[in-house]
C-alpha positions as CSV (number, residue, x, y, z in Angstrom):
1,M,195.7,163.7,-140.0
2,S,199.1,162.0,-140.0
3,D,200.8,160.7,-143.1
4,E,200.4,157.0,-143.6
5,K,204.0,156.6,-144.8
6,S,205.5,157.9,-141.6
7,F,203.2,155.8,-139.4
8,D,204.7,152.4,-138.4
9,V,202.3,150.0,-136.9
10,K,205.0,147.8,-135.5
11,T,206.7,150.6,-133.4
12,A,203.5,152.6,-132.5
13,T,202.3,152.7,-129.0
14,E,198.8,151.7,-128.1
15,E,197.7,155.3,-127.8
16,E,199.1,156.1,-131.2
17,L,197.3,153.2,-132.7
18,R,194.0,154.3,-131.1
19,N,194.6,157.9,-132.4
20,R,195.3,156.5,-135.9
21,V,192.1,154.4,-135.8
22,T,190.1,157.5,-134.7
23,E,191.6,159.5,-137.5
24,L,190.8,156.8,-140.1
25,E,187.3,156.4,-138.8
26,A,186.7,160.2,-139.1
27,E,188.1,160.2,-142.6
28,N,186.0,157.2,-143.5
29,G,182.9,158.9,-142.1
30,L,183.6,162.0,-144.3
31,L,184.1,159.8,-147.4
32,L,180.9,157.9,-146.7
33,H,179.0,161.1,-146.3
34,D,180.3,162.3,-149.6
35,V,179.3,159.1,-151.3
36,V,175.8,159.3,-149.9
37,V,175.4,162.9,-151.0
38,L,176.6,162.1,-154.5
39,E,174.5,159.0,-154.7
40,D,171.4,161.0,-153.8
41,E,172.3,163.6,-156.4
42,I,172.6,160.9,-159.1
43,V,169.3,159.3,-158.1
44,N,167.5,162.7,-158.1
45,R,168.8,163.5,-161.5
46,S,167.6,160.1,-162.8
47,L,164.2,160.7,-161.2
48,E,164.0,164.0,-163.0
49,D,164.9,162.4,-166.3
50,F,162.0,159.9,-165.8
51,A,159.5,162.4,-164.3
52,E,156.9,161.4,-166.9
53,V,156.5,157.9,-165.5
54,V,157.5,158.4,-161.9
55,S,154.6,159.8,-159.8
56,D,155.0,161.4,-156.3
57,A,153.5,158.2,-154.9
58,S,156.0,155.9,-156.5
59,R,159.0,158.2,-156.2
60,E,160.4,156.6,-153.0
61,F,160.0,153.1,-154.5
62,W,162.0,154.1,-157.6
63,K,164.6,155.9,-155.5
64,G,165.2,152.7,-153.6
65,Q,165.3,150.7,-156.9
66,L,167.8,153.1,-158.4
67,I,170.0,152.8,-155.3
68,E,169.9,149.0,-155.1
69,N,170.3,148.2,-158.8
70,R,170.7,151.3,-161.0
71,E,171.1,149.5,-164.3
72,A,167.9,147.4,-164.0
73,A,165.8,150.2,-162.6
74,T,167.0,152.6,-165.4
75,E,166.1,149.9,-168.0
76,A,162.7,149.4,-166.5
77,L,162.0,153.2,-166.5
78,K,163.2,153.5,-170.1
79,E,160.7,150.7,-171.0
80,L,157.9,152.6,-169.2
81,M,158.8,155.8,-171.0
82,A,158.8,153.9,-174.4
83,T,155.4,152.3,-173.6
84,R,154.0,155.6,-172.6
85,A,155.2,157.2,-175.8
86,G,153.7,154.4,-177.8
87,V,157.1,153.3,-179.1
88,G,157.8,149.6,-178.6
89,G,156.1,147.7,-175.9
90,R,153.3,145.3,-176.3
91,Q,149.7,146.4,-176.7
92,P,147.2,144.7,-174.4
93,L,145.0,142.1,-176.0
94,H,141.8,143.6,-174.8
95,N,142.4,146.7,-177.1
96,R,142.2,144.6,-180.2
97,G,138.4,143.9,-179.9
98,A,137.4,147.3,-181.3
99,A,139.0,146.6,-184.6
100,R,136.6,143.8,-185.5
101,P,133.0,144.5,-186.6
102,A,130.1,142.6,-185.0
103,V,129.2,139.4,-186.7
104,R,126.0,139.7,-188.6
105,T,123.6,137.3,-190.4
106,A,122.5,137.5,-194.0
107,A,119.4,139.4,-192.9
108,G,121.7,142.1,-191.3
109,E,120.8,141.2,-187.7
110,A,123.6,140.7,-185.2
111,D,124.5,137.1,-184.7
112,V,124.0,136.6,-180.9
113,A,126.0,133.4,-180.8
114,G,128.9,135.0,-182.7
115,V,128.8,138.0,-180.5
116,R,128.9,135.8,-177.4
117,A,131.8,133.7,-178.8
118,A,133.7,136.9,-179.6
119,L,133.1,138.1,-176.0
120,A,134.2,134.8,-174.6
121,G,137.4,134.9,-176.6
122,K,138.1,138.4,-175.4
123,I,137.6,137.4,-171.8
124,R,139.7,134.3,-172.2
125,N,142.6,136.2,-173.8
126,R,142.5,138.9,-171.2
127,A,142.4,136.4,-168.4
128,H,145.5,134.7,-169.8
129,E,147.2,138.0,-170.0
130,I,146.3,139.0,-166.4
131,S,147.3,135.6,-165.1
132,R,150.7,135.6,-166.9
133,T,151.7,139.3,-166.2
134,E,150.4,139.6,-162.6
135,H,151.1,136.0,-161.5
136,V,147.6,135.3,-160.2
137,P,145.6,132.1,-160.5
138,Y,143.7,131.8,-163.7
139,S,140.3,131.7,-161.9
140,V,141.0,135.0,-160.3
141,A,142.3,136.5,-163.5
142,F,139.2,135.2,-165.3
143,R,136.8,136.9,-162.9
144,R,138.7,140.2,-163.3
145,A,138.7,139.8,-167.1
146,E,134.9,139.3,-167.0
147,R,134.5,142.5,-165.2
148,E,136.9,144.4,-167.5
149,V,135.7,143.1,-170.8
150,G,132.1,142.9,-169.8
151,G,132.1,146.6,-168.9
152,Q,133.1,147.6,-172.4
């Protein structure tokens, strides 16, 4: 390739200009190839770092996310890792129900109305959570919550 300092655009012939453009396009192609290779290497390293939360099925999705917006994707993957490890993150509401004992009457029998009210509260709370996190209508979330909580 010719030296840029010795090339004068004002005095160059049309053929010299075409040759210079061809040289610069070739150089640009090589640089672009190097960038793509390095970008792939960085993305693959990141995917290896988050192998615990990135499955084979979601690998291509996360690869695209890391290429498009590395900072946001890395932050999301860190949160997934923290949630998986049990550090930070919010526990789903439907897991709290097991901590409360069944409501009982003075005779020791289970209070059916209290049990139904507790179940209704669990379904309502779970429906709100599904509706808010997955952005679905409340009626759809409620039906899903009934199936989830009712199956416990």
